[in-house]
N, C-alpha and C positions, 0 to 999 in steps of 0.2 A: 272066092271069098278068102280062101286060104292064101291064094296068091297075093290078094290085096293086103291081107294081114302081114304076110312076109315082106311085102314092099313097104308097108308102114313101119314094121320093125326095123327093116333095113335103113329106111330113111331116118328113124329116130336114132338108131345106132350111129349112123353116119353124121347126123346132126350132133349128137353127144360128143362123138370123137372130134368133130370140127370145132365144137365150142371149147372142148378141152385143150385142143391145140391152140386155139385163139386165146384162151386164158393164159396159157403158158407164154405165148408170144407177147400178150399185154404186159405180163409181169416183167419179162425180159426187156421189153421196150421201155417200161417205166424205170427200171433200174438203169438202163442206158441213158435215158433222158435225164435222170438225176446226175449221173456222172458228167453228161454233156453240159448241164447247167453249171455244175460245180467248176468244171474246167473253164467254161466261159467266164465265170465270175473271177476265177484266178487270173485269167488273161487280162480281164478288165482292170483288176487291181495292179497287175504288173505294168500295164499301160499307164495307169494313173501315177504310179511310182516313178516310172521313167520320165513322165511329163514334169512331175515335181522336181526331179533331179536336174532337168535342163533349166528350169526356172531358177532353182536355188543356185546352180552353177553360175548362171547369168548374174544373179545378185552378188555372188562372191567376186566374180570377175570385175563388176562395175565398182564394188566397194574397194577392192584392192587397187584398181586403176585410179580411182579417185584419190585414195591415200597416197599412191605413188606420185600422182600430179602434184598434191599439196607438198609432199616432201621434197620435190625437186624444184619447186618454183623458187626463183631468186628471192622473192619477197618473203617466203617462209624461212629460207636460210638467213636472210638479213634480220628478219624479226627475232629468230632464236639468238643470233649473235648479239643484237642490241639489247634485247630484254634480259638476256643472261648477264651481260655486262653491267647494265644499270640496276639489276635486281640486287646485286651485292652492295650497292652504294646508297641504298635507300636511307633516308633520314626523315624525321617527322617533327613538327612543332610540339606535338604532345609528348609528355614524359613517358618513357618506355614502361615504367612501373604501372602507370595508368592504363596503357594499352594492354599490358599483361593481365591486369585485373579484369578488364572488360572481356578479353578473350576467355578467361577462365569462367566468367559468368555465363558467356555465350554457350560453351561446351557443356556446362553443368545444367542450364535451364532450357536451352533450345536445341540441343543436339542428342545427348545421351538418352533423353526420354522418348525420342522418336525412333530409336533403333529397334527393329523387330527381333524379338528373342526366339530361341528355340529352333533356328534354322540350321540344318545339318551343315557341318564344315565351317560354320562361322566363327570368327575370332571372339575370344572372350572379351567382354567389356572391361575397360580400364578406368582408372580415376580420371577426372576431367584434366588434371595437370598433364597427364601422358599425352594429350592431343595437341597441346600448345607447342608450336615450333620452338627450337632451341635458339636460332640466330634472331638478332634484333631485326634484320632486314626482312626475314620471313614473317615475323610478328607484325611488322608494319604493313606488309603486303596483305595479310589476312584482315587486319584492322580496317584498311582502306576499302578492300573489295568484298569481303564477306560481311563485315559489319557496316559497310556503306559509309565509311568516315573518310572519303577522299578529300585531300587537301586541294581545294579548287582555287584558293587565292594565289598560292605559289606552287604550281604542280612541279613534282620532281622529274628528272630525266626519264625515270621508268614510266610515270604517268603519261608523259608526253609521247613516249614511243607506244605505250599501251593504247592510247587514244587513236594513234594513226594506224594501228594494225588490227584493232579489235573488230571494226566494222567488216573488214575482209574475211576474218575467220567466222563471224556471224553468218555471213553469206555462204561460205562453205557449209556450215552446219545446216542451214535451211535448204540449200540446193541439193545436198546429198543425204539428208534425213539422219544425220548422225545424232546421238544423244549429247556428246561432248567431244571437244578436241583439246588436246594437251600438247604443250611444248616442254620438253624435258631436256635440260642441259646435260652435259656428259658427266657432271657430278651428281646427277640424280635428283636435282631440284626441279620441281614443277613450276616453272617461271611464268607460265600462262596457261589458263584454261578459259573456255567461253562461259561456262555455267557458274564458275566460282563457288564450287561445293567445298567442304572442309578439306578435300585433298589438295586444294590450290596452296601453293607456296611450301608444301611439305617436301621432305627428302625421301626418296624411294629406297635409299640404302639404310638410313638410320631413323627415319620418322615412324609415325604410328601405323603406316600403311605399307611397311616394308615386305609384308607377307601377302599382300593383296594380288589380285589378278593383274592390276595395272603395273605393279612393280615387276611381276613375272614377265609380262609382255615387254616392258622396257629393258630388263636386264638381258633378255634373249635378243632384243633387236640390236643392241649396240655391238653384238657379236656377229651380226649379219652383214652381208655385202650390200652395197647400195641397191635399192629396188627390191630387196627381199623382205617379206613380212614375218612377223612373229605374232602368235595368237595365244591368248589366255582365255580358256573356256568359261562357261557361265557358272560362276561361283559367287557366293554371298559377298557383296561389296559394301563395306561399312559406311563410306561417305554417302552411298545411296540408301542408307538406313537398312543395310543387309539384303536388299533386293538383289537377286542374282544378276551379275553383269559380265559381259565378255568384252575383251579389248583387242584391238589390232595396233601394232606399232611397226614403224619403219625408221631405219637410221637416217640421219641427215649429215651429209658430208659437204665440205667446201674445199676444193682443190686437194682432194685426197685426205683431208683432216676430218676426223670424226667430231662433230659438234654436239651430238645428242640424238634425241628422237622426237618424231611426232606421233601421237597415239590418238586413237579414237575409241570412244565407248560405243559399242554396237547396240542399237535399239533392238528389242525383241519383236516389235510390231512387223517389220517387213517379212521376217520368216513366218510369223503367224499368218499373215495374209496369204503367203504362198501356200502354206500347208492346208489352209482352209478354203482355198480358192476364193479368197476374199468374201467368205461367208456363203458361198454358192456350192456347198457340199452335195446337196441332192442333185443339182443340175450336172455336177461333175461326175456323177456316177457312184457316190458313196452312200446314197440312200438316206435313211433316217438313223442309221447306227454306225455308219462307217466313219473312219477318221484316218488322218496321216500324221505322222510325228517322227521326230529325230531323237535318238537316244545316244547319249555320250558314253564314253568309256567308264565313267563313274555310275553308270546305270541310271541316270536322271534324264528327264526330258529337256530338249533344247527349244521347244515351242509349247504353247498352251494346249492342253487336252480339250477336245470337244465337249467332254463330260465334266469340265471343271466345276460346274455348279452342283454336280451329283456326287463328287468325291468327298467322303466323310473325313475331312482334314481341317482342323481349326486354322492351322497355319496357311493352308491354301486358300481358305475362305477369307482370311485376313488380308493376305497379300494380293489375292485375285490373280495368281499365276502358278502354274505348275512347273516353270522353267527352273531347272536346278534343284527342285524340291521333290516332285513325283518320282518315286523309285519304280523302275521297270526292269524286271528280271524274269524274262520269258524265254522260251526256246528260241524264238526268232532273234531276240537280242543277242543271246549267247552265240548262236550260229553266225550272225552278221559280224560280231566282234571277232570271230575266228577267221573272217574273210570269206564266208560262204554266203550264197544268195539262194533263194528258193521260195516255195510256197508250202504252207502247212495249215492244218486246223489245229489251234491251240487254245488254251485259256489265257486271256490277256491280263493286264495288270489289275483289272477290276474283278477277275475270276470268271469272266464271261467268255464262252466258246466263240471264237472268231476265225474267219478265213484271213490268214495273215500272209502277206507278200513282202519279202524283206531283201535287202542287199547292203553290203558294207558301203560306207560313204564317208568322204573326206570333207569335213566342214572347216574351212580355213586351216587345213592342215591337221586338225584333230580327227582321230578315228572314231567314227560314229556309225549308227545303223539307221537307214531310212526305211520306214515301215508304212505300208498302207493296209488297213484292215476293214473288214465288214462283219457284222455279227451274224453267226451261223443261223440263228433263228429266222433272221430276215430272208436269207437265201432259201432256207428250208420252207418258208412260207410259200415261196414261188413254186417250189417243187411239189409240195403237198397240194397246192391248188391245181397243178397240172395232173397229178394223180387222181384227185377227186373228179376232175373233168373226165379223165379216161374211164374211171369206174362208172361214172354216171352214163357215159356214152355206151359202155359195154352192156349195162343193165337195160338201157332203152333198146339197143339192138336185139338183145336176147328176147325181150318181151315182145318186140315186134316180129321176130322170127317164129316164136311160138304161135302167134296169131295167124300169120300168113307166110309160112316158110316158102311155100311153092311160088306164090306171087313175087315175093321179094328176095328170092334166093341170091340174085345178083347183088341187090342192095346190102344183103347181109355181109358180103364180102368186101364190097367197096366202101360202105358207109364208115366203118371204123378208121379206114385209111384216110377218108376225106376229113374226118375229124382230127386225125393226127396231123394231116397237112395244114388244117386251119391252125392248130396249136403252133406248128413250126412257123408258119407264116406270121403269127402273133409275136413269137420270139424274134423273128427277123425284123418285124416292125419296130420292136422295142430296141433292138440293137441299132437300127437306122436312126430311131429317135435320139439314142445316145450320141451318135455321130453329129447329129444336128446340134445337140446341146454343147458338144465340145467345140463345134464351129462357132456357136453363139459365144462361148467363153473366149475363144480367140478374138472375136470381134470386140468383146469387152476389154480385153487387154490392149487391143489396137487403139480403142477409144481412150484408155488411160494414158497410153503413150502419146497420143495426139494432144491430150490436155496438158501434159507436163513437159513436153519436149518440142524441138524444132525438127520436123519430119519431112523428108522428101524420098521419092522413089524415081529410079531411072531405068530405061530399058538397057539391054546389054551394050548398046552403042554409046550410052552416057546421056541420052535425051530424057528430059524430066517428064515423067508420066503422072506424078502426084506430088502436091505440096499441101501442107496444112496451114491453118491460119497463122500459127506462130512463125512459120517461114516467111509468109508474106509480110507480116508485121515488122519483123526485124530487118528484112531486106528492102522494104519499101516498094517492092514490085507486086503487081496484082497476079493472081493465078493465071490469068489469060496471057500475061507477059512471059510467065515462067514456063508454062507447059510447052513442050517440044523444043525448048531451048536447052542449052547445056549449062553446067554450073559455072562456066567461064563468065557468065553474066554478072556474078557477084565476086569474081576473082580479084584479089588485091594485087596491084602490080608489083609490090615488094615481096610477095610470097615466092620463094625460090622454085623454079621448075623441078628441081630434084625432089621436092616434097610430093608433087603430083605424080611424078614417075614412079616413086616408091609406092604410092597409093594404088595406082592402076595395076602395078605388077603384083601387089598383094591380093587385091580383090579378084583379079583374073585367075589367080591360082587357087580360088575358091576359099580364101582365108579372110578373116575379119581384120579390118584395118582400124586402128585407133590413134588419135593424134589431135593437136591443136592447130586450127587454121584461122588465119587472119583474112577477113572478107571485107568488101566495100559495098555499102548500101546504095540505092539509087540516087540518094541526095548527096552522096560523096562521103558520108560518115564511115569511119572504120569500125568494125566490131570483130570480136573474137569468139570462137565457138570450140568447145570440146566435142569432137566428132567420133562416132562409131559407125562404120560402113559395113554392112553385112551382105554378102552375096546370097540371094534366095535361089535354091536349086529345085528343079522339078523331079519327078519320079525317076527319071533316067539319069540323074545326077548332073544335068546340064544347067548353066546359069540361065534363069528365066528373067531376073531383074536384080537391081541393087537397092537396098534400103538404107538410108542414112538417118541416124538419130543424133541430134546435137543438143548441147546445153550452152546457153549464153553465159560466157564468163568475161565479158567486156569489163565490168566494173572491177573484177578481181585483178585484171591487167592494169587498169588505171591506178588502183591502189598500190600495186607492185611498182609501177613507174614512179609514183611519189616517193616510195621508200628507196628505190634505186637512186633517184635524184639526190637524196639526202647523203648518200655515201659514194657518189660517182662524180668524177671531174667532167664537167660538161665539154671542155675542149678536146681532151685526149681520150675520153671514155674509160680512163683508168680509175680504180678505186682511189678515194681521196684520203685527206689526213684523218678524218673521222673514222673511216673504215680501217685505217692502219692501227689507230689507238684501240678499237674494238678487237681487232685480230690479236693485238699484243697481249690483251688480257686473257685471251683464250689459249695462247700457245705456251707450252711448258718450258721449252728451251729455245727461245727465239735468238736468231742472229740477224742483226739489222745493219744495213748500209744506207746512209744518206748520201745522195749524189747531187752536187750543185753545179750547174753550168757556169763556168767562169765568165764574169763580165757580160751576162746576157742582156742587161738593161742597155748596154751601149748598142748592141745590134738591134734590139727592139726599137729604140728611139731613132737610130740612124736609118734603118731600112723601113721603119714604120711598123705599127702594130700587126697589120696583116701578115707581113713577112715574118715578124716575131712569132705570131701564132702558129704559122706553118712550120717554123723551125722547131717549136715545142712539140708539135705533132710528129714531125720526122724523128726527133730525138726520142720521143716516147716509143715509136715503132721500132727504132733500133734497140732500145732497151729491152722490149719484149722479145725480139729475135735473139738477143744475146743471152737473156735470162729466161729462156722459154718455159722452164719447168719450175719457176720460182715466182712468188707474188710480187708484182710491180705496182707502185703507187705514184701519183703526183700530188705533192703536198702544198706547194705554193707556186708562185710564177715560174721560178727556175730551179725548184728543188724537187727531186724525186726520191723514192725509197725502194729498197729491195729487201724482202723479208723471207726467211726460210727457217725451218727447224729440222731439215733433212740433211743439209750439207754441214760439213765441219767448218770451223773458222778458216782453216787454211784453204779449203776449197772455194769458199766464197771470197776470200781475199785474192785468190789467184784470178777468179772470174772477173773481179772488179779491176784488177791490174791489167788484165788482157783487154778489158773494154776501154780503159783509158788509153792504152797504146793504140787500139783501133781507131780512136778519135783523131790521133796525131796523123794517121796515114790516110784518112778519108774525109773529104770535104762534104758538106751538105748542100745539095743542089736545090735551091728554092727559086722557082721561076728562072730568071736569067742570072741570078746570083750564085756565086760559090762562096760558102761561108765556112771558115774554119772554126772548130769548136773544141774547147778543152774543158775538163771537169775536174772537180775535187771530190774525194770520197772520204767520209768518216764512218768507221765501222765500230760496232759494239756487240758484245754477246750477253751472257747470263748474269753478269755482275751488276747488281743494283737496277736502277731504271734504265732500260736498254735505250729508250728513245732519247732521254736527256744525255746519256753517255755518248751515243752516236753523234748528237748535236754538238757536244763538247769537242769530240774528236774532229768533227768537220771544221769547227771554228779554229781549232789549234792548227790543223793542217793548212788552212788558209793563211793564218798569221805566220806560220813557219815556211810558207810557200812549198809545202810538200803535196804531191798529187794524191796520196793515200795515207791514212793513219788509222791504226786499229787501237781502240780503247781496251786496255788490258788492266790486270790487277796492279800493274806497276804504274799505270796511267791514272793516278788517284784523283778523283774529282775534288775531294776535300783538300787534298794537298794543292791542287791547281787553284781552287778558290782562295785558299789561304795565301798563296803566292800573289794572286791578283790583288788581294786586300793589301798585302805588304807593298806591292808596287804602287797601288793607289795612294797609300799614305806617303810613300817616298816622293811621288810626283807632287802631291800637295805641299809637303815640306820644302821641296825644291822651289816651288812657286813662291812660297812665303819667304824663303831665305834668299831669293833672287839667284838661284843656282841653275836656271834655265838660260843658257847663253847662246851666242851666235858664233859659229865657226864659219870661216870663208875658204873656199877653194878656188884657185885661179883657173880662168878659161883663156886658152892661148890662141891668138890669131895666127893661122897657118902661114899667111903671106909675110907678116912682119916678125913672127916669133915673140911678140910682146904680149903682156897681159892685157887683154881687152875688157874683161869684166870678171866679176866674182859671183859665185853661187853662195847664197847664205844658207848655212846648214844648222839645224838644231842639235844641241848637245845638252845633256843633263850632268852636271858635275856633282858626283856623289860626295858624301860627308867625308870620305877619305881622299878626296881630290881626284878620283878616277873619272875619266870621261866616258859617258854612256851614250851609245848611238840610239836614235829614236826607233830603230828596228825592235828594241827590246821593250819599249814602253808606249809607243804611239797608239797601238790598238787598244791597250788597257786604258789609256787616257780617253779614247773615244767612248768606250763602254762606261767609264766613270764620269763622263760629261765634263771632262777637264780640258778637252782638246781645243775648244774655242779660246780658252785662256792662254794656251801655248802659242796659238797662231797670233793672238794679240801681242804677246811678248815678242815674237819674232818680228812682227811689223814695226813695233815701237823701236826695238833695238837696232834693226837694220836701218831704218830711216835716221836714227840718231848717229849711227856710226858713219854712214856715207853722206851725211849732210855737209860734212867738212872735207869731202874728198871729191875727186873728179871722175873716178871710174864708174862704169855702169855696174849694176848689181841686180841679182835675180832673187826672188822670193818664191818658194813653192806654195801653191794653193791647191787644195783638193776640191772636189765638188761640194763637199760639206761646207767649206769656207765660202764658196761662191753663193751657196743657197742660204747661208746664215746672215740675216739682216744686220745683226750687230757687227759681224766681222766686216761686211761690206761698208757699213757706216764708218768703222774705224779707218779702213783703207782710204775711203773717200775723203774723210776729214784730213788725213795725212797729206794726201795729194793736193788738196786745196790750200793747205796752210804751209806747204814747202815749195821749193823751186827745183826739186830733183825728179819730177815725174818723168822727164824725158830720158833719164838714166836708169829708170826702173824697168826690169823685164819680169813679167809675171809668168811663171812656169806652171802651166796647168797639168796636174799629174794625171796622164791619160789612163794609167793602169787602175785608177780608183773606180772607174765605171760611171759613165755620165748618165744621169737619170732623166734629164730634160734638156734637150739641145736648145730649145728656145731661150731658156734662162742663161745657158752658156754664151749664146750669140749676143744677147742683150748685154751681158757682163763685158764681153770683149769689146763691143762697140762703145760702151760707156768708158772703159779704161783707155781706149785709144783716143778718145776725145780729150783726155788729160795728158796725152802724149806718151803714155806707156806703150811698151812693146809686149808681144805675146809669144811665148814658147810652148810647144807641145812636148812634154816630157815622156821618156820611155817609149818612143815611137818604134814600131816594128814587132810589137807583141799583141796577143789577143785579137781584137777585131780591128786593129789598125788597118786602115786602107787609105787609098789616095783620094777617094771622094770625101772622106772625113777631113783631109787636109784642105782640100778646095773649099769646103763649106766654112771651116774656121778661119781660113786665110791667116795663118800665124806669120810671125816675123822669123822665127827660128824653129827648127825641127831638131830635137835632141834624140839621136839614135840610141836605142837601148843598149846597155852595156853587155847584156847577155849575148848579143850579136857581135859587138865590137871585140869582146875578149877572145873570140874564136876566129877572128878574120884572117889571122896569119897562116892558119892551116886548114881552114874550112872554105872550100871554093863557093858553096851555096851562100855562106855569109858574105863573101866578097860581092857576089852578084846582087844580094839584097841591099847591101850598103850603097853600091853603085847606082842601083835603081832609085833609092830613096834620094840620093844626092842629086841625080839628074832631074827627077821630078820636082824636087824642092826648088831648084834653080828656075825651072820653067814657071813656077807659080810665084816667084820673087821672094822665096824664103831661103835663109841661110841654114846650114847644117852644123851640128855640134856632135862630135864623137865622144860619148862617155866611156869611162873604164879604159883609158889608154894606159896600160899597165907595164909595157916594156918596149924596147927599141923596135922589135919586129912588128908590133902592132902599130906603133907610131908611123913606121915607114910605109905600111900598107894603107892606112887611112890618108896619109899625105899623098900617096901615089894616086888614090881614087879622086882626091880633090875636095875632101871634106873641109869646110871653112874654118872650124874651130875644134880645138882638142881640150879634153879634160880628163884627168886621171892621176893616180899616184906617181906615175913615171915623170910627170911634169910638175906636180906640186900637191903635196898632201893638205888636207884641211887644217886650218890653224885658228886659234882664238882671235876674235876680231879686235881685240885691243892691243895686239902686237904690231910691231912695225911691218909693213908690207912692201916688198921690193919687186920689181919686174923680174920675170924669169926669161933668160935668153934661151933661144931655141938651140 
């Protein structure tokens, strides 16, 4: 019995010790379990934080990429140039005082009363007058677009340009989810916005919003390089009634010149959706009390709080946002702003203990903190529940052991561990469930992408394994046709192979490729997509597949093409005159050269329009090569322009002179033809109207037969205009006083040495009796529309003088004379009423430029029917060629004096004259050498066999009423 008692006591003692040890073990296990669960939750918060960072980074990249795309599109550059240029020229039918009064009423009654008060860091409200723009142009813009008083009957150039560009930027806004898009010129004027809020048409340097976030983003952007962004964080923005707003801006350049910036107002909603998992916080693992948010360097939130409805703030309740308003100054924020990351249990901005996981984060370049938090009480509820379960289990086990220790001894040891195992399995199932939820969220994101973009996937070899409905719709192919094919099925033949080479090189190096691709649909239609191609890697970092996400931007490109066509020459692809005028308004110190192809119309009509067009294209290509770093334009048919603000006057003048020289030494090969081209250049710099001055320099250069002329301060336009007016008066008075007279110069027959005929030359006798050559006044007479009267006088006086003589005589006619119905009528009447038509030689001045060969042929045939003979004057210059002679079939060919005067010492001149003489004889025409100025020239042309001689050496021009005698050889 004693032994049994000892055994019982021993068993009880053993049991007591065993339960003591088990109690200690359970307490230790409970503490360990608590630490384990806390660690697990911190890991979960860290994982959530990293996931949010990836999604936010993706949003930032897409937003920046889209802004970069907008800033670099030619249509955006052109829109800024044209809108800025026309913005300053706005006028309106309504009186400006009325406009001013209506704007004042709007700001007083419809704007200031809507601005929210009491927001931290907000600008103080000013009087209504302070918000009205200073310039009339800006007032008109706000009146038309903010007050909706557009002038639809007679739209201004600004309205026209705005209408053509607005749809494109609206599409940008919708496609990329921006709140607003702004175009700001280099002077700080907001010349365009989509939404037309009160910031539109204001100046960000001097206007009411010069201290705003938009102004801050703009002023930083114009100091950035192309493609670099500037960011202004979420601060109260008065045009949005002080609701906090953030802005991104990027500079716009054209050919190295800063034009201004494009800016966007970033909406809060995308960041809110990311931070709240689009409302699925519980499924994302943040339970009923967790949230994620970003805090800026000003210690305010960058997205809305999950507990926005519980925060006791009248301002937050009024605005329904915590962005830029809710102050957060916790240990996590301070550590994160110092560049640290980690996990802590802290009191959050509500004063509630939370598990907080934080890290420093760059939001569009701003130093912020990304935080994921979960209320401590929710975590402890799970732990307490686990502890309660353990205590309950232990109590049950103890009770069972006391009842039947012997029978259930094994179970007393095993059962608690089984219960513990069950709890661990439960936690494992919970974590597994969380993984399933995360996968479900990923599927939801995939669904969202499928709904909003054109998506495809390929295997590593490039074979399509998946396409969504949007891909099938835009391409015109069914999924069955696309699957297992390559993307070459939609490849556009004009897309350069280099693009795909770069694409494959990038994605095979496990990097993301972004760009714009032109594709072709099944029905042959072209379309454009902005593409992002991402390599998908497996757990071993090997490429498993490629995913391509695209946005349809076809309509944007079409709008861009419309704008480009407005400012681009269709033939050469160069910017046109409109583009030049726009660029001139934006350039501070422009230097302009106008380049005109000499006598282009002759080549165009002689060789045909097709050859003429090819010549213009070749000429433009050579211009671009010679002026590779300078803006080149085509203005009209044969006129081009060179514009720079980086070269000096001397540098541009030297380049132009070199280009003119290069034309002399290089022919243009057009099909089977070799065409010589010369050009005249007029230059002007910063004095007055550069375009007008360069045009004046070009005209004077042509009049004075100079290859190049620079308009300088000494080359005074007013002085030139005054001189032209004085010459016009002088010509008019000379016509009225009958002081336009005929001089005659003898033409000598080489074989007889006798005067065979005379050339009738025009002279103006000044009031002082001085003889004035038409070289000084003929072009002015043309501009003053007095030239037909001068020709009429020459015809009448020449016929009158030679009607009583027996010699032949010649009259010079330009193409203007031939095409002038009145001049032709006068000439025809003289031929019909006189008997001297057979002695008349009509000299067609070849250097004037023939516009229409058919009219010339018709005129020649008509004159030959009267018995007149035809001479081609100044042959051997410009586009002179033997096909030209064969077509016109003249009786005489007058060899240009610029060749004849050098014939005595220039071997090439001798060859040219010999060739012209021989060819003329073969087609039945006789030759006349002009400018026989001395004995050596005379002997040379005589030796070559030219038929007739004319020049000062043989006889100077003399007044037609003097006695004329033959000149012996």
